[in-house]
C-alpha positions, 0 to 999 in steps of 0.5 A: 499500499507504501509503495503504491501511495509512493509510486502514485506521488512520484507520477503525480511530481513528474506529470506537475513538473512536465510542462517546466520542462518545455522550451519556452519561446526565448529559450527556443529562439536562442537554442536555433542556431546551434541547432540548425548549425548542428544539422538537426533543423532546417527551412522549410518551403511552407515558411516553417522549421522542419525536423532533419535529424531528431535529437536534443529539443529540435523537435520542441525548438521547431515547435515553439518557433513554428507556432510563433510563426504562424500567428504572424503569419495569420497576423499578416495575412489578415491585415493585408487580406490575403491568404495565408497559404500565399504569406507562408510560401513568400516567408518560405521562399524568404527562409530558403533563400537567407539560409546560409551555406552549410545548413539545411533546406528542404527542395522537392520533398527533400533535405538538402545541405544548401 
């Protein structure tokens, strides 16, 4: 009985601490350059980050930043009375152009070093 109470308490503590393990947007933005340089994340033509090689916090970094990008793209689409997909496409084109040599971009559905 005591063991199940301890296990229950431990499980509850872990569940309550899980959100604290998630990165904030600022932490994700700070970690982005290193994740890109390490080849974990790359830019996609749709204006969002993609996971090239899973590891570390790559997926969480991409999730946080992609949510912020989506919010901004939606704001721009509404403000300019254009479709969200058009804003995403324009942002993706710029992101691919701005990606430095040696980092990953997705072209025709394939990750490649620029």
